[in-house]
C-alpha positions in Angstrom: -26.7 37.9 55.9 -30.4 38.5 55.6 -31.9 39.2 52.2 -33.7 42.5 51.8 -37.2 42.3 50.8 -38.1 43.7 47.4 -40.3 46.8 47.5 -43.9 46.0 46.8 -45.0 46.5 43.2 -47.8 49.0 42.6 -51.1 47.5 41.8 -52.6 48.0 38.3 -55.0 50.8 39.4 -52.2 52.6 41.1 -49.9 52.2 38.2 -52.5 53.6 35.8 -53.4 56.5 38.2 -50.9 59.1 36.7 -52.2 58.5 33.2 -55.8 58.8 34.3 -55.0 62.0 36.2 -53.3 63.4 33.1 -56.4 62.5 31.0 -58.7 64.0 33.5 -56.7 67.2 33.8 -56.5 67.5 30.0 -60.3 67.2 29.8 -60.7 70.0 32.4 -58.3 72.3 30.5 -60.2 71.6 27.2 -63.5 72.4 28.9 -62.1 75.6 30.3 -60.8 76.6 26.9 -64.3 76.2 25.4 -65.8 78.1 28.3 -63.3 80.9 27.8 -64.1 81.1 24.0 -67.8 81.4 24.8 -67.3 84.0 27.5 -65.1 86.0 25.1 -67.7 85.9 22.4 -70.4 87.0 24.9 -68.3 90.0 26.2 -67.3 91.1 22.7 -71.0 91.4 21.8 -72.4 92.7 25.1 -69.7 95.4 25.3 -70.3 96.4 21.7 -66.6 95.7 20.9 -68.0 93.8 17.9 -71.3 94.8 16.3 -74.0 92.5 17.8 -75.6 92.5 14.3 -72.7 90.5 13.1 -71.8 88.6 16.3 -74.8 88.1 18.6 -74.2 87.2 22.3 -73.2 83.6 22.8 -76.2 83.1 25.2 -78.6 84.1 22.4 -76.9 81.8 20.0 -77.1 78.8 22.3 -80.7 79.6 23.1 -81.5 79.6 19.4 -79.7 76.3 19.1 -81.8 74.8 21.8 -84.9 76.1 20.0 -83.7 74.5 16.7 -83.2 71.2 18.4 -86.8 71.2 19.4 -88.0 71.5 15.8 -88.5 68.5 13.5 -87.1 70.3 10.5 -83.7 70.5 12.1 -83.6 66.7 12.8 -84.7 66.0 9.2 -81.8 68.2 7.9 -79.4 66.4 10.3 -80.6 63.0 9.0 -80.1 64.1 5.4 -76.6 65.3 6.1 -75.6 62.2 8.0 -77.2 59.9 5.4 -75.3 61.6 2.5 -72.1 61.5 4.5 -72.4 57.8 5.4 -73.3 56.7 1.9 -70.4 58.6 0.3 -67.9 57.4 3.0 -69.0 53.8 2.6 -68.6 53.9 -1.2 -65.2 55.7 -0.9 -64.0 53.1 1.6 -64.9 50.2 -0.7 -63.3 51.8 -3.7 -60.2 52.9 -1.9 -59.5 49.6 -0.1 -60.1 47.3 -3.1 -58.3 49.5 -5.6 -55.4 50.1 -3.1 -54.9 46.4 -2.4 -55.1 45.5 -6.1 -52.9 48.3 -7.4 -50.4 48.0 -4.5 -50.0 44.3 -4.9 -49.1 44.5 -8.6 -45.9 46.5 -9.3 -46.9 47.1 -12.9 -50.3 48.6 -11.9 -48.6 50.8 -9.3 -46.2 52.1 -11.8 -48.9 52.4 -14.5 -51.3 54.4 -12.3 -48.8 56.5 -10.2 -48.8 59.5 -12.5 -52.6 59.4 -12.9 -53.2 59.3 -9.2 -50.7 62.1 -8.5 -52.5 64.2 -11.2 -56.1 63.6 -10.0 -55.6 63.6 -6.3 -54.7 67.4 -5.9 -57.7 68.5 -7.8 -60.0 70.3 -5.3 -63.4 68.6 -5.1 -65.2 72.0 -5.1 -63.8 72.6 -8.6 -66.1 69.7 -9.8 -69.2 71.4 -8.5 -70.2 73.0 -11.9 -69.8 69.6 -13.6 -71.7 67.8 -10.8 -74.6 70.3 -10.9 -74.7 69.9 -14.7 -75.0 66.1 -14.4 -77.2 65.7 -11.3 -78.7 69.1 -10.4 -79.4 69.7 -6.7 -80.2 66.0 -5.9 -78.4 64.3 -3.1 -76.4 62.4 -5.7 -74.4 65.5 -6.4 -73.2 65.7 -2.8 -72.5 62.0 -2.7 -70.4 62.2 -5.9 -68.3 65.0 -4.4 -67.9 63.1 -1.1 -66.8 59.9 -2.9 -64.3 61.7 -5.1 -62.7 63.6 -2.1 -62.7 60.7 0.4 -61.5 58.0 -2.0 -58.1 59.5 -2.3 -57.6 59.6 1.4 -58.2 55.9 1.6 -56.5 54.9 -1.6 -53.2 56.6 -0.8 -53.1 55.2 2.7 -53.8 51.6 1.5 -51.1 52.0 -1.1 -48.6 53.0 1.6 -49.8 50.0 3.7 -49.3 47.5 1.0 -45.9 48.9 0.2 -45.0 48.5 3.9 -45.5 44.8 4.0 -42.5 42.7 5.0 -41.2 41.2 1.8 -39.9 38.2 3.8 -43.4 37.4 5.0 -44.8 37.7 1.4 -42.0 35.5 -0.1 -42.6 33.0 2.6 -46.3 32.8 1.8 -45.5 32.4 -1.8 -43.0 29.6 -1.1 -45.7 27.7 0.7 -47.8 28.2 -2.5 -50.5 30.3 -0.8 -53.3 31.4 -3.1 -53.6 35.1 -4.0 -56.7 35.3 -1.8 -54.9 33.7 1.1 -51.9 36.0 0.8 -54.2 39.0 0.7 -56.1 37.8 3.8 -53.2 36.6 6.0 -50.3 38.8 4.9 -51.4 41.9 3.1 -54.6 42.8 5.1 -53.1 42.6 8.6 -50.2 44.7 7.6 -52.2 47.3 5.8 -55.1 47.5 8.3 -53.5 50.3 10.4 -53.2 52.4 7.2 -56.8 51.5 6.3 -58.1 52.8 9.6 -56.0 55.9 9.3 -57.5 56.4 5.8 -61.0 55.9 7.3 -60.4 58.6 10.0 -59.1 61.1 7.4 -61.9 60.3 4.9 -64.6 60.6 7.5 -63.6 64.3 8.2 -63.2 65.1 4.5 -66.5 63.5 3.6 -68.3 65.6 6.2 -66.7 68.8 4.9 -67.7 68.0 1.3 -71.2 67.0 2.3 -71.8 70.4 4.1 -70.1 72.3 1.2 -72.3 70.6 -1.4 -75.4 71.4 0.6 -74.3 75.0 1.1 -73.2 75.8 -2.4 -75.4 73.5 -4.5 -78.5 73.5 -2.3 -78.6 69.8 -1.6 -81.0 69.2 1.3 -79.3 69.1 4.7 -77.7 71.3 7.4 -75.6 73.1 4.8 -78.7 74.3 2.9 -80.3 75.3 6.2 -77.3 77.5 6.9 -77.5 79.1 3.5 -81.2 79.8 3.9 -80.7 81.3 7.4 -77.8 83.5 6.1 -79.7 84.8 3.1 -82.8 85.6 5.1 -80.8 87.6 7.6 -81.3 85.3 10.6 -77.8 85.8 12.0 -78.4 84.1 15.3 -79.8 81.1 13.7 -76.9 80.9 11.2 -74.4 80.8 14.1 -76.6 78.2 15.9 -76.6 76.0 12.8 -72.8 76.4 12.4 -72.3 75.3 16.0 -74.6 72.3 15.3 -72.4 71.3 12.3 -69.3 71.7 14.5 -70.8 69.4 17.1 -71.6 66.9 14.3 -67.9 67.1 13.2 -66.8 66.5 16.8 -69.1 63.4 17.0 -67.6 62.1 13.7 -64.1 62.5 15.0 -64.9 60.8 18.3 -66.6 57.9 16.5 -63.6 57.5 14.1 -61.2 57.4 17.1 -63.4 54.8 18.8 -63.4 52.6 15.7 -59.6 53.0 15.5 -59.2 51.8 19.1 -61.7 49.0 18.5 -60.2 47.6 15.3 -56.5 48.2 16.3 -56.7 47.1 19.9 -53.8 44.8 19.2 -51.6 47.4 17.6 -48.7 48.8 19.8 -49.6 52.5 19.2 -53.2 51.9 20.4 -52.1 49.8 23.4 -49.7 52.6 24.5 -52.4 55.2 24.2 -54.7 53.1 26.3 -52.0 52.7 29.0 
């Protein structure tokens, strides 16, 4: 009786081809959706379905955006926005991670601060604008303060969840081997909480950008938000739409960068490995 030969196993590229094809088709569908939205906006204005004074043709908006990208003032405003966003996000990450690990590791502190955190976290950051303006005026510190307040909660809550999710057996084992508090934090708490920290970073990055633009628009802190406010108040409708699109592109870049950091830091995590195929 002759043994039947096993069917050949697909090579790695062939095995990954369906996933790559799905990714490619998803990108095409997304691009078609953007193109459809632009075409719809163009037709609504050209056919006077919507008053062109309120919605200029998309081609004019993108032409004005291209003009703005050739001006130095636009890049200065972009740099100011990114700088305020980055500083605020960095401070929020430091506060959220340190406070989350310390509070989450001590049951008394977690119980002691639970009601305070739940009371302060839902307060909208925009409600603090009058107080911030009173303290710092229209300086960039006003925007940074709002960014730190809003983004810190995103990180802190995620870190608290991450510390609470640590395997108690692993922690008890480390204690039985008389690990120091620093070694337990480094070898037990941090690896378990890291996925939550990265999730908090991704959420905080988006919230920080929203608050930075809001502070610039409402308070008048230098940046893209203030440029939008100036264009709107001066009746430059096309320029206003162009600046809004620029802010949207900046938000897209922030999201892509946050996803890249997540894949880089959590390359060992099962969820990331599955997404990479």
